[in-house]
Every structure is written in structure tokens, then in C-alpha cells.
PDB file of N, CA, C and O in Angstrom:
ATOM      1  N   LYS A   1     -20.300 -21.612 -54.432  1.00  0.00           N
ATOM      2  CA  LYS A   1     -18.702 -21.337 -54.034  1.00  0.00           C
ATOM      3  C   LYS A   1     -17.994 -20.761 -56.199  1.00  0.00           C
ATOM      4  O   LYS A   1     -18.150 -21.351 -57.267  1.00  0.00           O
ATOM      5  N   ALA A   2     -17.688 -20.189 -56.049  1.00  0.00           N
ATOM      6  CA  ALA A   2     -17.147 -19.823 -57.024  1.00  0.00           C
ATOM      7  C   ALA A   2     -15.411 -20.746 -57.329  1.00  0.00           C
ATOM      8  O   ALA A   2     -14.816 -21.243 -56.373  1.00  0.00           O
ATOM      9  N   ARG A   3     -15.045 -20.792 -58.265  1.00  0.00           N
ATOM     10  CA  ARG A   3     -13.764 -22.312 -58.246  1.00  0.00           C
ATOM     11  C   ARG A   3     -12.489 -20.745 -58.466  1.00  0.00           C
ATOM     12  O   ARG A   3     -11.293 -20.805 -58.182  1.00  0.00           O
ATOM     13  N   LYS A   4     -12.991 -19.881 -58.855  1.00  0.00           N
ATOM     14  CA  LYS A   4     -12.110 -19.061 -59.405  1.00  0.00           C
ATOM     15  C   LYS A   4     -10.815 -19.243 -60.442  1.00  0.00           C
ATOM     16  O   LYS A   4      -9.653 -18.840 -60.412  1.00  0.00           O
ATOM     17  N   THR A   5     -11.637 -20.096 -61.426  1.00  0.00           N
ATOM     18  CA  THR A   5     -10.446 -20.711 -62.126  1.00  0.00           C
ATOM     19  C   THR A   5     -10.088 -19.496 -63.313  1.00  0.00           C
ATOM     20  O   THR A   5      -9.098 -19.482 -64.044  1.00  0.00           O
ATOM     21  N   PHE A   6     -11.508 -18.220 -63.256  1.00  0.00           N
ATOM     22  CA  PHE A   6     -10.994 -17.525 -64.122  1.00  0.00           C
ATOM     23  C   PHE A   6     -10.917 -16.235 -64.061  1.00  0.00           C
ATOM     24  O   PHE A   6     -11.870 -15.522 -63.747  1.00  0.00           O
ATOM     25  N   VAL A   7      -9.555 -15.739 -64.414  1.00  0.00           N
ATOM     26  CA  VAL A   7      -9.867 -14.117 -63.762  1.00  0.00           C
ATOM     27  C   VAL A   7      -9.590 -13.014 -64.801  1.00  0.00           C
ATOM     28  O   VAL A   7      -8.698 -12.886 -65.640  1.00  0.00           O
ATOM     29  N   GLU A   8     -11.038 -11.988 -64.343  1.00  0.00           N
ATOM     30  CA  GLU A   8     -11.030 -11.061 -65.880  1.00  0.00           C
ATOM     31  C   GLU A   8     -10.013  -9.924 -65.230  1.00  0.00           C
ATOM     32  O   GLU A   8      -9.788  -9.357 -64.161  1.00  0.00           O
ATOM     33  N   ARG A   9      -9.405  -9.993 -67.046  1.00  0.00           N
ATOM     34  CA  ARG A   9      -8.695  -8.521 -67.453  1.00  0.00           C
ATOM     35  C   ARG A   9      -9.005  -7.364 -68.484  1.00  0.00           C
ATOM     36  O   ARG A   9      -9.868  -7.292 -69.360  1.00  0.00           O
ATOM     37  N   THR A  10      -7.971  -6.440 -68.072  1.00  0.00           N
ATOM     38  CA  THR A  10      -9.240  -5.503 -68.951  1.00  0.00           C
ATOM     39  C   THR A  10      -7.573  -5.718 -70.171  1.00  0.00           C
ATOM     40  O   THR A  10      -6.388  -5.851 -69.865  1.00  0.00           O
ATOM     41  N   ARG A  11      -8.079  -5.677 -71.168  1.00  0.00           N
ATOM     42  CA  ARG A  11      -7.029  -5.474 -72.075  1.00  0.00           C
ATOM     43  C   ARG A  11      -6.238  -4.468 -72.745  1.00  0.00           C
ATOM     44  O   ARG A  11      -6.860  -3.414 -72.869  1.00  0.00           O
ATOM     45  N   SER A  12      -5.021  -4.451 -73.236  1.00  0.00           N
ATOM     46  CA  SER A  12      -4.665  -3.057 -73.304  1.00  0.00           C
ATOM     47  C   SER A  12      -3.976  -3.494 -74.790  1.00  0.00           C
ATOM     48  O   SER A  12      -3.624  -4.560 -75.295  1.00  0.00           O
ATOM     49  N   LYS A  13      -3.983  -1.970 -75.238  1.00  0.00           N
ATOM     50  CA  LYS A  13      -3.786  -1.928 -76.832  1.00  0.00           C
ATOM     51  C   LYS A  13      -3.281  -3.074 -77.232  1.00  0.00           C
ATOM     52  O   LYS A  13      -4.130  -3.788 -77.766  1.00  0.00           O
ATOM     53  N   GLN A  14      -2.448  -3.431 -77.191  1.00  0.00           N
ATOM     54  CA  GLN A  14      -0.901  -4.699 -77.444  1.00  0.00           C
ATOM     55  C   GLN A  14      -1.179  -6.008 -77.041  1.00  0.00           C
ATOM     56  O   GLN A  14      -0.295  -6.859 -77.146  1.00  0.00           O
ATOM     57  N   THR A  15      -2.164  -6.261 -76.642  1.00  0.00           N
ATOM     58  CA  THR A  15      -3.198  -7.749 -76.511  1.00  0.00           C
ATOM     59  C   THR A  15      -4.200  -8.092 -77.611  1.00  0.00           C
ATOM     60  O   THR A  15      -5.228  -7.536 -77.995  1.00  0.00           O
ATOM     61  N   ARG A  16      -3.590  -9.134 -77.966  1.00  0.00           N
ATOM     62  CA  ARG A  16      -5.160  -9.409 -79.078  1.00  0.00           C
ATOM     63  C   ARG A  16      -5.878 -10.487 -78.552  1.00  0.00           C
ATOM     64  O   ARG A  16      -5.572 -11.356 -77.736  1.00  0.00           O
ATOM     65  N   THR A  17      -7.030 -10.222 -79.272  1.00  0.00           N
ATOM     66  CA  THR A  17      -7.981 -11.594 -78.301  1.00  0.00           C
ATOM     67  C   THR A  17      -8.033 -12.712 -79.680  1.00  0.00           C
ATOM     68  O   THR A  17      -7.441 -13.044 -80.707  1.00  0.00           O
ATOM     69  N   PHE A  18      -9.710 -13.096 -78.468  1.00  0.00           N
ATOM     70  CA  PHE A  18      -9.362 -14.397 -79.705  1.00  0.00           C
ATOM     71  C   PHE A  18     -11.069 -15.244 -79.055  1.00  0.00           C
ATOM     72  O   PHE A  18     -11.502 -15.511 -77.934  1.00  0.00           O
ATOM     73  N   LYS A  19     -11.532 -15.395 -80.306  1.00  0.00           N
ATOM     74  CA  LYS A  19     -12.773 -15.889 -80.381  1.00  0.00           C
ATOM     75  C   LYS A  19     -13.248 -17.670 -79.479  1.00  0.00           C
ATOM     76  O   LYS A  19     -13.236 -18.831 -79.889  1.00  0.00           O
ATOM     77  N   VAL A  20     -13.445 -17.322 -78.755  1.00  0.00           N
ATOM     78  CA  VAL A  20     -13.639 -18.375 -77.914  1.00  0.00           C
ATOM     79  C   VAL A  20     -14.877 -19.139 -78.154  1.00  0.00           C
ATOM     80  O   VAL A  20     -15.381 -18.945 -79.260  1.00  0.00           O
ATOM     81  N   ARG A  21     -15.500 -19.991 -77.345  1.00  0.00           N
ATOM     82  CA  ARG A  21     -16.578 -20.690 -77.689  1.00  0.00           C
ATOM     83  C   ARG A  21     -16.440 -21.688 -76.528  1.00  0.00           C
ATOM     84  O   ARG A  21     -15.425 -21.905 -75.866  1.00  0.00           O
ATOM     85  N   TRP A  22     -17.958 -22.395 -76.376  1.00  0.00           N
ATOM     86  CA  TRP A  22     -17.823 -23.614 -75.156  1.00  0.00           C
ATOM     87  C   TRP A  22     -18.228 -24.737 -75.957  1.00  0.00           C
ATOM     88  O   TRP A  22     -19.114 -24.491 -76.776  1.00  0.00           O
ATOM     89  N   VAL A  23     -17.661 -26.246 -75.899  1.00  0.00           N
ATOM     90  CA  VAL A  23     -18.390 -26.770 -76.224  1.00  0.00           C
ATOM     91  C   VAL A  23     -19.123 -28.087 -75.145  1.00  0.00           C
ATOM     92  O   VAL A  23     -18.617 -28.686 -74.196  1.00  0.00           O
ATOM     93  N   PHE A  24     -20.257 -28.179 -75.660  1.00  0.00           N
ATOM     94  CA  PHE A  24     -20.871 -29.363 -74.708  1.00  0.00           C
ATOM     95  C   PHE A  24     -21.010 -31.072 -75.239  1.00  0.00           C
ATOM     96  O   PHE A  24     -21.291 -31.455 -76.375  1.00  0.00           O
ATOM     97  N   THR A  25     -20.746 -31.823 -74.155  1.00  0.00           N
ATOM     98  CA  THR A  25     -20.954 -33.062 -74.673  1.00  0.00           C
ATOM     99  C   THR A  25     -22.089 -33.897 -73.492  1.00  0.00           C
ATOM    100  O   THR A  25     -22.669 -33.278 -72.599  1.00  0.00           O
ATOM    101  N   VAL A  26     -22.170 -34.733 -73.622  1.00  0.00           N
ATOM    102  CA  VAL A  26     -22.966 -35.753 -72.998  1.00  0.00           C
ATOM    103  C   VAL A  26     -22.108 -36.950 -72.871  1.00  0.00           C
ATOM    104  O   VAL A  26     -21.312 -37.080 -73.801  1.00  0.00           O
ATOM    105  N   LYS A  27     -22.070 -37.908 -71.899  1.00  0.00           N
ATOM    106  CA  LYS A  27     -20.720 -38.600 -71.617  1.00  0.00           C
ATOM    107  C   LYS A  27     -22.004 -40.270 -71.530  1.00  0.00           C
ATOM    108  O   LYS A  27     -22.530 -40.693 -70.501  1.00  0.00           O
ATOM    109  N   VAL A  28     -22.155 -40.819 -72.873  1.00  0.00           N
ATOM    110  CA  VAL A  28     -23.500 -42.061 -72.643  1.00  0.00           C
ATOM    111  C   VAL A  28     -23.159 -43.049 -72.678  1.00  0.00           C
ATOM    112  O   VAL A  28     -22.507 -43.384 -73.667  1.00  0.00           O
ATOM    113  N   GLY A  29     -23.432 -44.051 -71.582  1.00  0.00           N
ATOM    114  CA  GLY A  29     -23.062 -45.104 -71.414  1.00  0.00           C
ATOM    115  C   GLY A  29     -23.687 -46.090 -72.421  1.00  0.00           C
ATOM    116  O   GLY A  29     -24.477 -45.688 -73.275  1.00  0.00           O
ATOM    117  N   GLU A  30     -23.279 -47.562 -72.299  1.00  0.00           N
ATOM    118  CA  GLU A  30     -23.242 -49.097 -73.530  1.00  0.00           C
ATOM    119  C   GLU A  30     -25.437 -48.685 -73.495  1.00  0.00           C
ATOM    120  O   GLU A  30     -26.026 -48.786 -74.571  1.00  0.00           O
ATOM    121  N   ASP A  31     -26.164 -48.328 -72.355  1.00  0.00           N
ATOM    122  CA  ASP A  31     -27.220 -48.783 -72.422  1.00  0.00           C
ATOM    123  C   ASP A  31     -28.018 -48.107 -72.677  1.00  0.00           C
ATOM    124  O   ASP A  31     -29.237 -48.275 -72.731  1.00  0.00           O
ATOM    125  N   GLY A  32     -26.898 -46.591 -73.010  1.00  0.00           N
ATOM    126  CA  GLY A  32     -27.916 -45.184 -73.344  1.00  0.00           C
ATOM    127  C   GLY A  32     -28.134 -44.225 -72.077  1.00  0.00           C
ATOM    128  O   GLY A  32     -28.582 -43.079 -72.094  1.00  0.00           O
ATOM    129  N   GLU A  33     -27.678 -45.023 -70.907  1.00  0.00           N
ATOM    130  CA  GLU A  33     -27.411 -44.405 -69.684  1.00  0.00           C
ATOM    131  C   GLU A  33     -26.597 -42.779 -69.507  1.00  0.00           C
ATOM    132  O   GLU A  33     -25.664 -42.344 -70.181  1.00  0.00           O
ATOM    133  N   ILE A  34     -27.025 -42.389 -68.836  1.00  0.00           N
ATOM    134  CA  ILE A  34     -26.525 -40.523 -69.658  1.00  0.00           C
ATOM    135  C   ILE A  34     -24.888 -40.717 -67.848  1.00  0.00           C
ATOM    136  O   ILE A  34     -25.019 -40.809 -66.627  1.00  0.00           O
ATOM    137  N   ILE A  35     -24.384 -40.702 -68.233  1.00  0.00           N
ATOM    138  CA  ILE A  35     -23.317 -41.005 -67.328  1.00  0.00           C
ATOM    139  C   ILE A  35     -22.686 -39.767 -66.976  1.00  0.00           C
ATOM    140  O   ILE A  35     -22.683 -39.715 -65.747  1.00  0.00           O
ATOM    141  N   GLU A  36     -22.208 -38.855 -67.412  1.00  0.00           N
ATOM    142  CA  GLU A  36     -21.876 -37.521 -67.326  1.00  0.00           C
ATOM    143  C   GLU A  36     -22.310 -36.333 -68.564  1.00  0.00           C
ATOM    144  O   GLU A  36     -22.745 -36.471 -69.708  1.00  0.00           O
ATOM    145  N   TYR A  37     -21.880 -34.837 -67.537  1.00  0.00           N
ATOM    146  CA  TYR A  37     -22.138 -33.385 -68.929  1.00  0.00           C
ATOM    147  C   TYR A  37     -20.848 -33.038 -68.564  1.00  0.00           C
ATOM    148  O   TYR A  37     -20.452 -32.864 -67.412  1.00  0.00           O
ATOM    149  N   LYS A  38     -19.941 -32.905 -70.012  1.00  0.00           N
ATOM    150  CA  LYS A  38     -18.342 -32.250 -69.932  1.00  0.00           C
ATOM    151  C   LYS A  38     -18.854 -31.464 -70.641  1.00  0.00           C
ATOM    152  O   LYS A  38     -19.726 -31.585 -71.501  1.00  0.00           O
ATOM    153  N   ALA A  39     -18.000 -30.174 -70.076  1.00  0.00           N
ATOM    154  CA  ALA A  39     -18.399 -28.639 -70.913  1.00  0.00           C
ATOM    155  C   ALA A  39     -16.612 -28.690 -71.102  1.00  0.00           C
ATOM    156  O   ALA A  39     -15.900 -29.224 -70.251  1.00  0.00           O
ATOM    157  N   ARG A  40     -16.030 -28.003 -72.429  1.00  0.00           N
ATOM    158  CA  ARG A  40     -15.019 -27.125 -72.146  1.00  0.00           C
ATOM    159  C   ARG A  40     -15.225 -25.911 -73.162  1.00  0.00           C
ATOM    160  O   ARG A  40     -16.139 -25.820 -73.982  1.00  0.00           O
ATOM    161  N   LEU A  41     -14.214 -25.015 -72.950  1.00  0.00           N
ATOM    162  CA  LEU A  41     -13.659 -23.536 -73.204  1.00  0.00           C
ATOM    163  C   LEU A  41     -12.971 -23.754 -75.200  1.00  0.00           C
ATOM    164  O   LEU A  41     -11.819 -24.184 -75.141  1.00  0.00           O
ATOM    165  N   VAL A  42     -13.201 -23.655 -75.948  1.00  0.00           N
ATOM    166  CA  VAL A  42     -12.016 -23.864 -77.072  1.00  0.00           C
ATOM    167  C   VAL A  42     -11.884 -22.304 -77.714  1.00  0.00           C
ATOM    168  O   VAL A  42     -12.810 -21.493 -77.700  1.00  0.00           O
ATOM    169  N   THR A  43     -10.657 -22.075 -78.230  1.00  0.00           N
ATOM    170  CA  THR A  43     -10.213 -21.532 -79.100  1.00  0.00           C
ATOM    171  C   THR A  43      -9.792 -21.304 -80.013  1.00  0.00           C
ATOM    172  O   THR A  43      -9.354 -22.369 -80.448  1.00  0.00           O
ATOM    173  N   GLN A  44      -9.515 -20.192 -80.995  1.00  0.00           N
ATOM    174  CA  GLN A  44      -8.897 -20.589 -82.215  1.00  0.00           C
ATOM    175  C   GLN A  44      -7.153 -20.246 -82.111  1.00  0.00           C
ATOM    176  O   GLN A  44      -6.532 -19.214 -82.371  1.00  0.00           O
ATOM    177  N   GLY A  45      -6.629 -21.783 -81.546  1.00  0.00           N
ATOM    178  CA  GLY A  45      -5.119 -21.891 -81.981  1.00  0.00           C
ATOM    179  C   GLY A  45      -4.320 -21.010 -82.467  1.00  0.00           C
ATOM    180  O   GLY A  45      -3.513 -20.085 -82.375  1.00  0.00           O
ATOM    181  N   PHE A  46      -4.970 -21.788 -83.053  1.00  0.00           N
ATOM    182  CA  PHE A  46      -4.180 -20.848 -84.491  1.00  0.00           C
ATOM    183  C   PHE A  46      -3.769 -19.995 -84.818  1.00  0.00           C
ATOM    184  O   PHE A  46      -2.775 -20.015 -85.543  1.00  0.00           O
ATOM    185  N   ARG A  47      -4.432 -18.726 -84.375  1.00  0.00           N
ATOM    186  CA  ARG A  47      -4.005 -17.319 -84.567  1.00  0.00           C
ATOM    187  C   ARG A  47      -2.864 -17.353 -83.773  1.00  0.00           C
ATOM    188  O   ARG A  47      -2.029 -16.457 -83.902  1.00  0.00           O
ATOM    189  N   GLN A  48      -2.685 -18.348 -82.888  1.00  0.00           N
ATOM    190  CA  GLN A  48      -1.471 -17.819 -81.416  1.00  0.00           C
ATOM    191  C   GLN A  48      -0.111 -17.788 -82.272  1.00  0.00           C
ATOM    192  O   GLN A  48       0.017 -18.392 -83.336  1.00  0.00           O
ATOM    193  N   ARG A  49       0.664 -17.181 -81.805  1.00  0.00           N
ATOM    194  CA  ARG A  49       2.245 -16.669 -81.826  1.00  0.00           C
ATOM    195  C   ARG A  49       2.992 -16.996 -81.051  1.00  0.00           C
ATOM    196  O   ARG A  49       3.295 -15.994 -80.403  1.00  0.00           O
ATOM    197  N   PRO A  50       3.597 -17.991 -80.638  1.00  0.00           N
ATOM    198  CA  PRO A  50       4.698 -19.247 -79.558  1.00  0.00           C
ATOM    199  C   PRO A  50       5.662 -17.906 -79.655  1.00  0.00           C
ATOM    200  O   PRO A  50       6.210 -17.302 -80.576  1.00  0.00           O
ATOM    201  N   GLY A  51       5.575 -17.751 -78.129  1.00  0.00           N
ATOM    202  CA  GLY A  51       6.605 -16.259 -77.919  1.00  0.00           C
ATOM    203  C   GLY A  51       5.873 -15.041 -77.493  1.00  0.00           C
ATOM    204  O   GLY A  51       6.163 -14.451 -76.452  1.00  0.00           O
ATOM    205  N   ILE A  52       4.906 -14.653 -78.307  1.00  0.00           N
ATOM    206  CA  ILE A  52       4.159 -13.528 -77.971  1.00  0.00           C
ATOM    207  C   ILE A  52       2.498 -14.143 -77.668  1.00  0.00           C
ATOM    208  O   ILE A  52       2.797 -15.323 -77.484  1.00  0.00           O
ATOM    209  N   ASP A  53       1.768 -14.120 -77.588  1.00  0.00           N
ATOM    210  CA  ASP A  53       0.635 -14.698 -77.557  1.00  0.00           C
ATOM    211  C   ASP A  53       0.795 -16.302 -75.871  1.00  0.00           C
ATOM    212  O   ASP A  53      -0.036 -16.877 -75.169  1.00  0.00           O
ATOM    213  N   PHE A  54       1.320 -16.316 -75.914  1.00  0.00           N
ATOM    214  CA  PHE A  54       1.991 -17.493 -75.516  1.00  0.00           C
ATOM    215  C   PHE A  54       2.962 -18.236 -75.029  1.00  0.00           C
ATOM    216  O   PHE A  54       3.859 -18.184 -75.869  1.00  0.00           O
ATOM    217  N   THR A  55       3.405 -19.123 -73.846  1.00  0.00           N
ATOM    218  CA  THR A  55       5.314 -18.650 -73.625  1.00  0.00           C
ATOM    219  C   THR A  55       5.445 -20.500 -73.165  1.00  0.00           C
ATOM    220  O   THR A  55       6.481 -21.057 -72.802  1.00  0.00           O
ATOM    221  N   GLU A  56       3.731 -21.307 -73.361  1.00  0.00           N
ATOM    222  CA  GLU A  56       4.091 -22.847 -72.733  1.00  0.00           C
ATOM    223  C   GLU A  56       3.102 -23.365 -73.327  1.00  0.00           C
ATOM    224  O   GLU A  56       2.312 -22.680 -73.976  1.00  0.00           O
ATOM    225  N   VAL A  57       2.982 -24.860 -73.171  1.00  0.00           N
ATOM    226  CA  VAL A  57       1.834 -25.505 -73.746  1.00  0.00           C
ATOM    227  C   VAL A  57       2.088 -26.584 -72.390  1.00  0.00           C
ATOM    228  O   VAL A  57       2.995 -27.195 -71.823  1.00  0.00           O
ATOM    229  N   PHE A  58       0.519 -26.332 -72.310  1.00  0.00           N
ATOM    230  CA  PHE A  58       0.149 -27.447 -71.175  1.00  0.00           C
ATOM    231  C   PHE A  58      -1.684 -28.067 -71.232  1.00  0.00           C
ATOM    232  O   PHE A  58      -2.862 -27.709 -71.261  1.00  0.00           O
ATOM    233  N   ALA A  59      -0.575 -29.454 -71.216  1.00  0.00           N
ATOM    234  CA  ALA A  59      -1.867 -31.122 -71.548  1.00  0.00           C
ATOM    235  C   ALA A  59      -2.231 -31.536 -69.552  1.00  0.00           C
ATOM    236  O   ALA A  59      -1.645 -32.150 -68.660  1.00  0.00           O
ATOM    237  N   PRO A  60      -3.856 -30.549 -69.730  1.00  0.00           N
ATOM    238  CA  PRO A  60      -4.376 -31.067 -68.770  1.00  0.00           C
ATOM    239  C   PRO A  60      -4.486 -32.290 -67.685  1.00  0.00           C
ATOM    240  O   PRO A  60      -4.397 -32.277 -66.457  1.00  0.00           O
ATOM    241  N   THR A  61      -4.742 -33.482 -68.735  1.00  0.00           N
ATOM    242  CA  THR A  61      -4.719 -35.320 -68.370  1.00  0.00           C
ATOM    243  C   THR A  61      -3.570 -35.799 -68.511  1.00  0.00           C
ATOM    244  O   THR A  61      -2.613 -35.177 -68.973  1.00  0.00           O
ATOM    245  N   ILE A  62      -3.562 -36.774 -68.184  1.00  0.00           N
ATOM    246  CA  ILE A  62      -2.523 -37.980 -68.411  1.00  0.00           C
ATOM    247  C   ILE A  62      -2.680 -39.196 -68.121  1.00  0.00           C
ATOM    248  O   ILE A  62      -3.063 -39.488 -66.989  1.00  0.00           O
ATOM    249  N   ARG A  63      -2.418 -40.198 -69.088  1.00  0.00           N
ATOM    250  CA  ARG A  63      -3.162 -41.566 -68.589  1.00  0.00           C
ATOM    251  C   ARG A  63      -3.065 -42.306 -67.710  1.00  0.00           C
ATOM    252  O   ARG A  63      -2.230 -42.145 -66.820  1.00  0.00           O
ATOM    253  N   PRO A  64      -3.847 -43.236 -67.747  1.00  0.00           N
ATOM    254  CA  PRO A  64      -2.217 -43.986 -66.073  1.00  0.00           C
ATOM    255  C   PRO A  64      -1.240 -44.898 -66.717  1.00  0.00           C
ATOM    256  O   PRO A  64      -0.272 -45.540 -66.309  1.00  0.00           O
ATOM    257  N   GLU A  65      -1.687 -44.773 -67.595  1.00  0.00           N
ATOM    258  CA  GLU A  65      -0.431 -46.217 -67.599  1.00  0.00           C
ATOM    259  C   GLU A  65       0.762 -45.450 -68.556  1.00  0.00           C
ATOM    260  O   GLU A  65       1.655 -46.194 -68.962  1.00  0.00           O
ATOM    261  N   GLN A  66       0.841 -43.782 -69.000  1.00  0.00           N
ATOM    262  CA  GLN A  66       1.740 -43.246 -68.843  1.00  0.00           C
ATOM    263  C   GLN A  66       2.319 -42.974 -67.061  1.00  0.00           C
ATOM    264  O   GLN A  66       3.415 -43.434 -66.743  1.00  0.00           O
ATOM    265  N   LEU A  67       1.719 -42.434 -66.329  1.00  0.00           N
ATOM    266  CA  LEU A  67       2.085 -41.750 -65.113  1.00  0.00           C
ATOM    267  C   LEU A  67       2.502 -43.541 -65.023  1.00  0.00           C
ATOM    268  O   LEU A  67       3.307 -43.782 -65.923  1.00  0.00           O
ATOM    269  N   ARG A  68       2.246 -44.525 -64.382  1.00  0.00           N
ATOM    270  CA  ARG A  68       2.881 -45.864 -64.437  1.00  0.00           C
ATOM    271  C   ARG A  68       3.810 -45.238 -64.722  1.00  0.00           C
ATOM    272  O   ARG A  68       4.180 -44.301 -64.014  1.00  0.00           O
ATOM    273  N   LEU A  69       4.602 -45.691 -66.144  1.00  0.00           N
ATOM    274  CA  LEU A  69       5.674 -45.549 -67.014  1.00  0.00           C
ATOM    275  C   LEU A  69       7.127 -44.233 -66.266  1.00  0.00           C
ATOM    276  O   LEU A  69       8.247 -44.298 -65.760  1.00  0.00           O
ATOM    277  N   ILE A  70       6.135 -43.220 -66.651  1.00  0.00           N
ATOM    278  CA  ILE A  70       7.448 -42.388 -65.764  1.00  0.00           C
ATOM    279  C   ILE A  70       7.484 -42.636 -64.264  1.00  0.00           C
ATOM    280  O   ILE A  70       8.588 -42.170 -63.982  1.00  0.00           O
ATOM    281  N   LEU A  71       7.006 -43.042 -63.230  1.00  0.00           N
ATOM    282  CA  LEU A  71       7.061 -43.776 -62.229  1.00  0.00           C
ATOM    283  C   LEU A  71       8.147 -45.127 -62.326  1.00  0.00           C
ATOM    284  O   LEU A  71       9.008 -45.282 -61.460  1.00  0.00           O
ATOM    285  N   ALA A  72       8.065 -45.642 -62.955  1.00  0.00           N
ATOM    286  CA  ALA A  72       8.744 -47.217 -62.910  1.00  0.00           C
ATOM    287  C   ALA A  72       9.878 -46.348 -63.827  1.00  0.00           C
ATOM    288  O   ALA A  72      10.095 -45.570 -62.898  1.00  0.00           O
ATOM    289  N   VAL A  73      10.391 -46.064 -64.437  1.00  0.00           N
ATOM    290  CA  VAL A  73      11.530 -45.490 -65.254  1.00  0.00           C
ATOM    291  C   VAL A  73      12.252 -44.335 -63.986  1.00  0.00           C
ATOM    292  O   VAL A  73      13.467 -44.391 -63.801  1.00  0.00           O
ATOM    293  N   ALA A  74      11.657 -43.638 -63.426  1.00  0.00           N
ATOM    294  CA  ALA A  74      12.110 -43.003 -62.637  1.00  0.00           C
ATOM    295  C   ALA A  74      12.926 -43.373 -61.322  1.00  0.00           C
ATOM    296  O   ALA A  74      13.937 -42.765 -60.971  1.00  0.00           O
ATOM    297  N   ALA A  75      12.132 -44.879 -60.360  1.00  0.00           N
ATOM    298  CA  ALA A  75      12.599 -45.528 -59.993  1.00  0.00           C
ATOM    299  C   ALA A  75      13.373 -46.383 -60.238  1.00  0.00           C
ATOM    300  O   ALA A  75      13.857 -47.049 -59.323  1.00  0.00           O
ATOM    301  N   MET A  76      13.859 -46.703 -62.179  1.00  0.00           N
ATOM    302  CA  MET A  76      14.402 -47.744 -61.726  1.00  0.00           C
ATOM    303  C   MET A  76      16.000 -47.091 -62.151  1.00  0.00           C
ATOM    304  O   MET A  76      17.033 -47.716 -62.392  1.00  0.00           O
ATOM    305  N   ALA A  77      15.725 -45.423 -62.137  1.00  0.00           N
ATOM    306  CA  ALA A  77      16.828 -44.922 -62.489  1.00  0.00           C
ATOM    307  C   ALA A  77      17.146 -44.531 -61.271  1.00  0.00           C
ATOM    308  O   ALA A  77      18.198 -43.907 -61.130  1.00  0.00           O
ATOM    309  N   LYS A  78      16.373 -44.789 -60.213  1.00  0.00           N
ATOM    310  CA  LYS A  78      17.508 -44.680 -58.520  1.00  0.00           C
ATOM    311  C   LYS A  78      17.972 -45.902 -58.218  1.00  0.00           C
ATOM    312  O   LYS A  78      18.996 -45.976 -57.539  1.00  0.00           O
ATOM    313  N   GLY A  79      17.417 -46.898 -58.592  1.00  0.00           N
ATOM    314  CA  GLY A  79      18.212 -48.356 -58.605  1.00  0.00           C
ATOM    315  C   GLY A  79      16.921 -49.801 -57.757  1.00  0.00           C
ATOM    316  O   GLY A  79      17.055 -51.022 -57.844  1.00  0.00           O
ATOM    317  N   ALA A  80      15.969 -49.140 -57.132  1.00  0.00           N
ATOM    318  CA  ALA A  80      14.818 -49.766 -57.086  1.00  0.00           C
ATOM    319  C   ALA A  80      14.204 -50.955 -57.918  1.00  0.00           C
ATOM    320  O   ALA A  80      13.974 -50.713 -59.103  1.00  0.00           O
ATOM    321  N   THR A  81      13.903 -52.258 -57.419  1.00  0.00           N
ATOM    322  CA  THR A  81      13.811 -53.161 -58.353  1.00  0.00           C
ATOM    323  C   THR A  81      12.195 -53.261 -58.127  1.00  0.00           C
ATOM    324  O   THR A  81      11.657 -53.421 -57.031  1.00  0.00           O
ATOM    325  N   MET A  82      11.607 -53.149 -59.238  1.00  0.00           N
ATOM    326  CA  MET A  82      10.527 -54.002 -59.208  1.00  0.00           C
ATOM    327  C   MET A  82       9.255 -54.930 -58.858  1.00  0.00           C
ATOM    328  O   MET A  82       9.164 -56.102 -59.224  1.00  0.00           O
ATOM    329  N   ARG A  83       8.321 -54.267 -58.127  1.00  0.00           N
ATOM    330  CA  ARG A  83       7.949 -55.941 -58.336  1.00  0.00           C
ATOM    331  C   ARG A  83       6.314 -55.629 -57.989  1.00  0.00           C
ATOM    332  O   ARG A  83       5.827 -54.700 -57.345  1.00  0.00           O
ATOM    333  N   ASP A  84       5.681 -56.744 -58.651  1.00  0.00           N
ATOM    334  CA  ASP A  84       4.211 -56.897 -59.330  1.00  0.00           C
ATOM    335  C   ASP A  84       3.336 -56.991 -58.204  1.00  0.00           C
ATOM    336  O   ASP A  84       3.444 -58.010 -57.523  1.00  0.00           O
ATOM    337  N   PRO A  85       2.421 -56.061 -57.841  1.00  0.00           N
ATOM    338  CA  PRO A  85       1.720 -56.262 -56.861  1.00  0.00           C
ATOM    339  C   PRO A  85       0.760 -56.719 -56.223  1.00  0.00           C
ATOM    340  O   PRO A  85       0.260 -56.592 -55.106  1.00  0.00           O
ATOM    341  N   GLY A  86       0.553 -57.422 -57.377  1.00  0.00           N
ATOM    342  CA  GLY A  86      -0.619 -58.430 -57.353  1.00  0.00           C
ATOM    343  C   GLY A  86       0.221 -59.616 -55.692  1.00  0.00           C
ATOM    344  O   GLY A  86      -0.237 -60.070 -54.644  1.00  0.00           O
ATOM    345  N   SER A  87       1.437 -59.627 -56.312  1.00  0.00           N
ATOM    346  CA  SER A  87       2.096 -60.600 -55.021  1.00  0.00           C
ATOM    347  C   SER A  87       2.274 -60.224 -53.761  1.00  0.00           C
ATOM    348  O   SER A  87       2.698 -61.028 -52.931  1.00  0.00           O
ATOM    349  N   ALA A  88       1.897 -58.620 -53.362  1.00  0.00           N
ATOM    350  CA  ALA A  88       2.544 -58.479 -52.170  1.00  0.00           C
ATOM    351  C   ALA A  88       1.601 -59.038 -51.025  1.00  0.00           C
ATOM    352  O   ALA A  88       0.587 -59.508 -51.542  1.00  0.00           O
ATOM    353  N   LYS A  89       1.595 -59.119 -49.987  1.00  0.00           N
ATOM    354  CA  LYS A  89       1.565 -59.908 -48.843  1.00  0.00           C
ATOM    355  C   LYS A  89       0.608 -58.343 -48.083  1.00  0.00           C
ATOM    356  O   LYS A  89       1.003 -57.177 -48.059  1.00  0.00           O
ATOM    357  N   VAL A  90      -0.388 -58.779 -47.679  1.00  0.00           N
ATOM    358  CA  VAL A  90      -1.432 -58.059 -46.447  1.00  0.00           C
ATOM    359  C   VAL A  90      -1.579 -58.731 -45.547  1.00  0.00           C
ATOM    360  O   VAL A  90      -2.284 -58.360 -44.609  1.00  0.00           O
TER     361      VAL A  90
END
């Protein structure tokens, strides 16, 4: 089943193209066991021009610590109190 991640388009005469390449890596555990295979598509980003070739920056990942900090700040801004999750009764 195709994920439809990429959309193929025809290139107009005003647009620039960038060379891309696939970078493959293998994540290996401490004992040498292969955990997962990773692949990413990279381009020569230093040739891009802000406002012309791209209009926004996208970072696809966030660390759990960053998400927890953002949620904590948002909760405190609304007057919520912070509680230790370990002290919650089940």
C-alpha cells in the first residue's frame, strides 16, 4: 500500500531543482544485533533561498523532554498545579 508521501509534479521553467540522495543507516544494539534500518532523503539545502525555494522550516521530531516542558508551561499558564505522576493512586 502506497503511503502517498511524495507528490510528483511537472517542473516549470521558474523553479529550481536540487540534487537529492538517499542515506541508509543501520541501528545496531550493544550486543551487535540489528535493531532497525533507517533511510532518509537529503538534499543540498545550502542552495535554497528563503522566501523563494521554501517558506517555512519543518523539524519532524521532538524529544519527550521538550514535549513535557511545553505541556508543563502551558498547564502552569492556565493555573494548573503540577503533580508527581508516581504519587497518583490507582
